[in-house]
Structure formats: C-alpha cells, structure tokens
C-alpha positions in Angstrom: -60.3 -161.2 14.6 -62.4 -158.3 13.7 -65.9 -158.2 12.3 -66.4 -159.3 8.7 -67.3 -156.5 6.4 -69.0 -156.6 3.0 -66.7 -156.3 0.0 -67.0 -154.6 -3.3 -65.1 -155.0 -6.5 -63.3 -151.7 -7.1 -62.7 -150.2 -10.5 -59.1 -151.2 -10.4 -60.1 -154.9 -9.9 -59.2 -154.8 -6.2 -61.6 -155.4 -3.4 -62.3 -152.6 -1.0 -64.4 -152.2 2.1 -67.9 -150.8 1.6 -71.4 -150.8 2.9 -72.8 -152.9 0.0 -71.3 -154.2 -3.2 -72.1 -152.0 -6.2 -73.9 -153.3 -9.2 -71.2 -154.3 -11.6 -71.8 -153.3 -15.2 -69.5 -153.3 -18.2 -70.3 -149.7 -18.9 -68.8 -148.7 -15.6 -65.5 -150.3 -16.7 -65.5 -152.8 -13.8 -64.6 -156.3 -14.6 -66.9 -158.9 -13.0 -64.9 -161.6 -11.4 -66.4 -165.1 -11.9 -66.8 -167.6 -9.0 -63.7 -169.8 -8.4 -61.1 -167.8 -10.4 -57.6 -169.2 -10.7 -56.4 -166.2 -8.8 -57.2 -162.5 -8.0 -55.4 -159.5 -6.6 -56.6 -157.4 -3.6 -55.4 -154.0 -2.5 -55.5 -153.7 1.3 -56.1 -150.4 3.1 -52.5 -150.5 4.3 -51.3 -150.6 0.6 -50.3 -154.2 0.5 -51.1 -156.1 -2.7 -52.5 -159.6 -2.0 -52.7 -162.4 -4.6 -55.2 -165.1 -3.6 -56.1 -168.4 -5.3 -56.8 -172.0 -4.4 -53.9 -173.9 -2.9 -51.9 -175.9 -5.3 -51.9 -178.9 -3.0 -54.5 -180.7 -0.8 -54.8 -179.0 2.6 -57.6 -181.0 4.4 -55.2 -183.0 6.7 -53.2 -179.8 7.4 -56.4 -178.0 8.2 -57.5 -180.8 10.6 -54.1 -180.7 12.4 -54.2 -176.9 12.7 -57.7 -177.0 14.1 -56.7 -179.5 16.7 -53.6 -177.5 17.6 -55.4 -174.1 17.8 -58.8 -175.2 19.1 -58.5 -178.7 20.6 -61.8 -178.6 22.6 -64.2 -178.0 19.7 -64.3 -177.2 16.0 -65.0 -173.5 15.6 -66.6 -172.8 12.1 -65.3 -169.2 12.1 -61.7 -170.5 12.8 -62.2 -173.1 10.0 -63.2 -170.5 7.5 -60.4 -168.2 8.6 -57.7 -170.9 8.2 -59.1 -171.9 4.8 -59.0 -168.3 3.7 -55.3 -168.0 4.8 -54.5 -171.1 2.8 -55.7 -169.1 -0.3 -53.2 -166.2 0.3 -50.5 -166.9 -2.4 -48.5 -163.7 -2.4 -48.1 -160.4 -0.5 -46.5 -157.6 -2.5 -45.3 -160.1 -5.1 -43.5 -162.3 -2.5 -44.7 -165.9 -2.3 -46.5 -166.8 0.9 -46.2 -170.5 2.0 -49.3 -172.2 3.4 -49.2 -171.8 7.2 -48.1 -175.0 8.8 -48.5 -174.3 12.5 -49.9 -171.8 15.0 -46.9 -169.5 14.7 -47.1 -169.2 10.9 -50.9 -168.7 11.1 -50.3 -165.8 13.6 -47.5 -164.4 11.5 -49.6 -164.3 8.4 -52.6 -162.8 10.3 -50.3 -160.1 11.7 -48.9 -159.3 8.3 -52.4 -158.9 6.9 -53.7 -156.8 9.9 -57.3 -156.6 11.0 -58.7 -155.0 7.8 -56.6 -157.4 5.7 -58.0 -160.4 7.6 -61.5 -159.1 6.9 -60.9 -158.6 3.2 -59.2 -161.9 2.7 -61.9 -163.8 4.6 -64.6 -161.9 2.6 -62.9 -162.6 -0.7 -62.6 -166.2 0.1 -66.3 -166.5 1.0 -67.3 -164.5 -2.0 -65.2 -166.1 -4.7 -64.6 -169.6 -3.4 -67.8 -170.5 -1.5 -68.1 -174.1 -0.3 -69.4 -176.6 -2.8 -73.1 -177.2 -2.6 -75.2 -180.1 -3.8 -76.4 -178.0 -6.8 -72.8 -177.2 -7.8 -71.4 -180.7 -7.8 -70.4 -181.9 -11.2 -72.6 -185.0 -11.5 -72.2 -186.7 -14.8 -75.0 -189.2 -14.6 -77.0 -191.0 -12.0 -76.4 -194.7 -11.6 -79.3 -196.9 -10.4 
C-alpha cells in the first residue's frame, strides 16, 4: 500500500490529491461536505468515479474474520483502517461493489482502485467517517 496523502475537496465535489486541503468557502463555489455523509463521490486520477458511504449492514464480524485471514499473527491498525475503508466503497463507475468477503476480493478491489485510488479512499474514509470518540457519542442522559 502506498503512502497516505492529504486530500482536498475539489470544486467539482470530488476529492483530489494535494499538499494541503484548501480553505472551503461558499464564495469559491465549493460545497463543504459534512462529517458522516450518507454517501459521496470521488474522482480518481485514473478517471474512475467512486461512490463511498457507510455499509448498509454490520461488518464487525466480517472485519474480524478478514483480519484473522490476512494477518493472523497480529492486528495491524493500518490494515484495519484499510479494510474498513474498502467496506465503504459502494460503486465504481456506477457499478455496485459488493463488500469484500475474503482475501481474493480484498485484493481484487485494491487492484481496481490502484495505488492512488487506495490512498484517496483511505483518506476519504478517515476524513469523513472518523472513528467515534467519547465526545461524539450520543448520550441522552447519565444514570446514577
């Protein structure tokens, strides 16, 4: 897997590679994408259009099985993030992408994305769907 690069929201709503994200302003005509959108589209350098969004089904058990299959000796946090990011790829050029179920389908999806695509998908996942933190948990009330 190649080095993760910073991402920037492009004027067309896609995500492109860049040195640092630009300041997003409405005057520039760039739509600011909120955290945890239902879906978003990315244009890869190879021209492919990627639709990403949270999986429609639970994936924790599948993730645990894939981690054990790919890296049985230890849990690699980079591999964990990469697999979770791949689970968020819904479509490539309008064609539905099933959630990878085994090593072969993980590798096939990674190959279809290419190195730059992997970087962009991983960066988009980390940017728009970061892990929940204590501060972001929807606590209704404290019970004594």
